[in-house]
N, C-alpha and C positions, 0 to 999 in steps of 0.2 A: 428278274424273277417271276415265275409263272405264279398267278395267284389261284388259288382253289376257293370256291364255295362250298362249306360242308352245307346241308340243307336237309331239316326237318318238319314236317306239318305236326307230327303226333309229338315227339318227343319236347322235355322242356330244356332249355337253351343249358342248363347245366347236367345234364343228363350224364351218366358215367363215361359211357363210349363214346357218346357223339360229342361233348365237349372235352371231357377229361383225357381222354385216348384220342380219337381221330383228329380234332381239331387242333389240339395243345402239341400233339406230334408233328404232324403236318407244317405247324408253324416255323418249328426249328428248320425245313426246309424252302417253305413257300409261304408269299404273302397269303394267309389264310382269313377268310371271310365266315361269320357263323348266321345262318337264319333259322330259328326253332321258335318256340312258343316260347312267348317271355311277356311279362306285364309292360315292359319298357318298350318303346319303339325302336329306341337305336342306344347302346350302351359299351364301353370299351373295356374287356376284362384279362388281365393277362397278354395284352396286346392284342388281342383279336376283338374285331368291331363286330357286335351282336345287334341284328336287326331282328324285331320279336313279332310273332305272328299270333293270331287270336287263337287261345284252347277254343277248338270246336271238335263235337262229335266226329265222328269217320264218316258219316252220312253227308256232313256240310263242309267238310276240310277243302272241298273244292272253292269254298267263298276267298280263301287265301288265295286262291292261283295267281288272281290279277297282279297283289303285291309284290309277292314272289317275283313274276314276270320283271315287271317295273325294276325291281334289286337286280335283277340279274342283268338288265340292261344299261343300269346305271354303274354297277360295278365291273361289268366285263371280265368274268371270271374266265380262266382258261381250262379248268377243269370242273364241274359239279360233281360232287359226291353226295347220293343223295340215300337215306335211310328209310323210307316206307313206300311200302307198295302200292297206296292210294297218290303215290306221285309219279307212277310207273306210265302214263299217259303224257302228263307233263314234261316225264323226262325226253319223251321220244320227241318231242315239241323240241326242247333243248338241242339234241342230238342232230335231227332231221333240217330241221328250218336253221336254228343259229348258230348250227356247225360247232358246237361245244363238245369237248370230250367230257364224257358221263358214265360215272361208276355207280354201279346199285351194290348198296350195302345192305344183304340180307341177315337179320337178328334172330329168325326163326324158321320154320318151314309153315309157312302163311296156309298153304294148299291142307296141311293137315289140321291147322288150327278151325279152318271152316267145318271139319268132322266134329268138334266141339262146340259148335253155338247151339245150344239148348233151346235157345229162341226159333231156331230155324227147324221145321218138319226133317226127320231124318233123310228122307228121300232128296230134298232139298238140300241138304248138308253136303251128299256123295258129289250131287252135282255139280254144285257151285265150287265143290272143292275141286274136281277134276277140270270143269273149266279153267279155273284160276291157275290150276297147275300148269295146262296147256300152253296159256295166255303170257304167264311168267316167264317160263323156260324159253318162248321162242323171243320173245320182245326183249329178253335181256341178250340175247345175240346180238343184237343191233347195238349195245352198249359196248366202251372199250374195255368195262373190266367189271367183274360180278367179286365182291368180299364178303364172305360168309364166315360164320363162327364154329361149326362143327363139319366132321369128317361127311356126313349123311347128306348135310345140304350140298358142301360140295360136288359130290358124286351125281346130284340132281341136274346140275346144271353142265350142258353142254356149251360152253363157249370158249375162244382162245386164251382168254386173260382172265385169269381168277386166282383166289387168293383163301387160306383159313386163316382169319387172326381171331383168334380164341379171346374170350373176354376175361381176361386175368386184369386183378388188379395192380395199381402201381406202385411200386417199392417206396416210392418218397413218401405215400400217404402213412406207412405203418412202420413201427419198431418194434423190436422184439419185445416182448411181453416179459418184465419181472417180477410184479407182482400178481398174484390171485385173490387175496385174502378170503381164504376156503373157510374162517371159523364162525361166519354168522351165515346170511341169507344167500341162497343159492339162486345167482339171475340167470334164468332164461331169457333167448331172446328170438327173434325173429324179425328179419331185415328183407324187404321187398314189397313188390306189388300184393294187395291184401286179397284174397278172395276166399270162395270156397273151394274152388278148385285146386287151389294152393294149401290146402290143408290145414288153413287155418281152425276153423270148426274143430276139426278134431285134437286138434293141438289144445285149444281153448279149454276142451270138454275133458282131455287127459290131467290138465294142470288142475282143474275143477274138481276131479276127484281124488286129489292130493292136497287138499285145502289144509290137512295137517301137519304138512310139509314146511319148513321156514324156506318157501321159495317164492319168486318173485319172477313174473312173466311179462315182457314188452313188446309189443308187436308195433313194427317201426315201417310206414310206408304208407302209400295211397291205396285207398281204396277202389275196389274196378268199379264200381257201383256205389253210392250215396245209401240206396236200400241196406247191401249187405253192411257199408260202416255203422249205420243205425243199429241193425241187427247185433252186431257183436260190441256196440259201445254198452247193449244191457249189461253185459259178462262183467265189465268194468267193478274191478273192488279195490281193496289196499293190496290184492296180489296181481292182479291182472290189469295192466296198462295199455289203452288203445291208442298209439300218438298220432297217427295219420301222418302225412307227408315230413319229413325235414329235409334241411338242404345237405345235399351228400359229404360237404366239407363236415358236417356233424356225426358220420357214420363211427369213423376211429373212434372218438371220443367215447361213445356210446357202448363200443364192443369193449373198450380198457376195461369196464364194468361186469363184463359179461362172462358165466361159466359156462354155458352149452349153448350153441346156434342150432336151430331147428332149420331144415330145408327138406320138410315131408310134403312136397307136393303129390297130389294124387296120380294115378298112372292113366293120365289123358295122354295119346297120342303124340302131340307134340311135346310132351315133357319128357318121354323116354329117352331120347338121344340128347336133349337140351344141355347146354353148361348152364346154370345159373351164378351170374355173380357172386350172389352171396354166399355160396358154398367158399369160393375162392376169398372172399372178403373173411370169412371166420377164420380161416385157415392164416391169411395174413396178419390178424387181430391176437392168433393163438389160442383160439376159441376151439375146444372141441365140437364135434358135428354130428347131430343125430338126422340122417339123412334115408330119403326112399329106396327101397330096393331096388332099385333101377339097375340093370347091369354094367351100362357105363359109370354111373355113381358110384357103386359098389367097388369097382376096379380101382377106382380114384382112391376111395377111402380105405380101401384093405391096403393097395399098396404101400400107402402113406402111415397107416394106422393112427388115424387121425379123429377117428368116430364109431359110431356103431349105426348099423344098417336096421331099419325096421319097414314093416308093411305099412304103409301110411293109411289105409285104410282100417287098420286096427288097433282102438285107442289102445287097447291092452300091452301091446308091445310098446306105444309112445309112453305109456307109463312106466314101462320096465326099464326103457333105457334113461327116462330120468331118475327114477331110483338107483339105477347101476352107477349112475356117477356120483348122486345124493350119498352113497353108501361107502363107493370109493372114491374120496376126492383125491387122491393125488394122481387118479387117473386123469382128472381133470388137467392138470400139470402137465403127466406124460405125452398126452393126447393132442393137447395145446401147442405142445413145443414139436411134436412130429408134423402138427400141421405146418407150421412157421416153417421149418427148416423146409419141406418140401414147397411151399410158396418161394424161397427165397431161392432153390435149386431150379425150379422147373415149372411154377404156374404163376409167373409174375409178366407184367406186360412190355419189360425191355426186349424180349428175344421178338416178341408180335410188333414191336415197334420197327426192328429191323427188317423185318419182312415187308412192313408197309411201306418202306422208304423203297427198298427193292422192286415192290409192286409198282408203284409209282414211277420208278427210273424206266420200267420196260413200256408204261403206257406214256410217258409225256418226255422222258430222254432224261 
């Protein structure tokens, strides 16, 4: 049996895509080992051996390289499936020197992400974006395959073996929702990485303006900076709770009590054609959605009739969406169930898993 090492120097070991989708799916056909950020040096979960890496800032992740190389030499995998752009140079070493088959899993358009780095001067943002874009596209041609999450990113890469594996939830984590308990508090939820750019401040301000309503907002997920986390923590009260990071296994239970899910990211270039997991997690949990008015998202929401589209920069529109569901509670059930139906029919990992297996067959036989 061929052995695969799934590798990430940035994501926690239990990341939804890295572990629950890629690693668990590959375990069905291949001997699978995972190396990712974890507190434990070594553990076994669901039959997958997991090596832990230190959690480091982007600029310091190279400090994990020696440990990664040691693990690769000890485990002797046939394929290395890596998930982070900061591993591109190391992946070249695996491919050209160690003669491993290498697959690059691209979670977002990283060259566009440079254009939104506010800590860089604008001229440097564009320069870094162009340089990285050229580097990434050329280096990827040397790998055995590239996995991407959207059509836009797929079109960017000019390599022989590439596939789109959309970041849809797994069916076994969710059951059809039967109870909504609409007589009392209306529970609003955001699940995912927490930052100003992801629309969290505007969402909090919208809820603060509606303090007279019987509503509660839960913001669940890790903050992208400790300063921002402390900033929004100041807004906590009996109606707004800032959770921080929770285990991914807790997400379905949190969503069981939610009535409206928010994915109101601001219109940064890297978000416009993204497919955030939370959008589909809400659908899987039967939770209606309030989403940013990006063309791609609008098509999904409207074709499934599972939510409301708003301008994420307009707090009044966010408030209006909350008020619509608050005053039309049957629509919470209707749109929530529509979303679940679309999840079962189209937006689940099962179909993506089959594409993953076909992709690997082309590469390793």
